[in-house]
C-alpha positions in Angstrom: -12.7 -35.2 11.8 -13.0 -32.1 10.3 -11.2 -28.9 12.0 -13.3 -25.2 12.3 -11.2 -22.5 11.5 -11.5 -19.6 13.9 -11.9 -16.3 11.8 -8.7 -14.3 11.4 -9.7 -10.4 12.7 -6.4 -9.1 11.7 -6.6 -10.3 8.0 -10.2 -8.8 7.4 -8.9 -6.0 9.3 -6.4 -5.0 7.1 -8.4 -6.0 3.8 -10.9 -3.6 5.2 -8.3 -0.6 6.5 -6.7 -1.1 2.5 -10.0 -0.7 1.3 -10.5 2.6 3.3 -7.2 3.8 2.3 -7.3 3.2 -1.3 -11.1 5.0 -1.1 -9.6 8.2 0.3 -6.3 8.2 -1.9 -8.6 8.2 -5.1 -11.1 10.6 -3.5 -7.9 13.3 -3.0 -7.0 12.9 -6.5 -10.2 12.8 -8.1 -10.9 16.2 -6.3 -6.9 17.8 -6.9 -6.6 21.2 -9.1 -3.8 23.9 -8.9 -6.2 26.6 -9.7 -6.8 29.9 -8.2 -5.8 29.9 -4.2 -3.6 26.9 -4.4 0.0 26.8 -4.6 2.0 24.8 -6.0 3.9 23.1 -3.2 0.1 22.5 -1.9 -1.1 20.9 -4.6 2.1 18.2 -5.0 1.6 17.7 -1.2 -2.2 16.6 -2.0 -1.0 14.5 -4.7 1.8 13.1 -2.4 -0.6 12.2 0.4 -3.1 10.7 -2.2 -0.6 8.2 -3.7 0.9 7.1 -0.4 -2.5 6.0 0.8 -3.4 4.8 -2.3 0.5 2.5 -2.4 0.1 2.0 1.4 -3.9 0.4 1.0 -2.3 -1.7 -1.8 0.3 -3.0 0.4 -2.3 -4.3 3.1 -4.4 -5.7 0.2 -0.7 -7.9 -0.5 -0.2 -8.1 2.8 -3.5 -9.9 3.6 -3.8 -11.8 0.6 -0.1 -13.5 1.6 -1.4 -14.2 5.0 -4.6 -16.1 3.5 -2.5 -18.1 1.5 0.0 -19.1 4.0 -3.1 -20.3 6.2 -4.3 -22.3 3.1 -1.0 -23.7 2.2 -1.0 -24.7 6.0 -4.3 -26.6 5.7 -3.0 -28.7 2.8 -0.2 -29.5 4.3 -1.8 -31.0 7.4 -4.5 -32.6 5.4 -1.6 -34.8 3.7 -0.2 -35.8 7.0 
């Protein structure tokens, strides 16, 4: 008998939200310029926001990938029993 897997919306949400964070972090980092009207502290603050957005997005991707790997391993163990 083939068991039907119900879709796990939490993993998909983590994957999509991580993608959005990485995109916004890259957009912020791509538009950073230290020029007229931009203080050094403001520049570093924008750089820190971009860095942490990309870092958090990557972390969410890793969490989603490990959750999928755990589900696959559980299915393999259930098949071999």
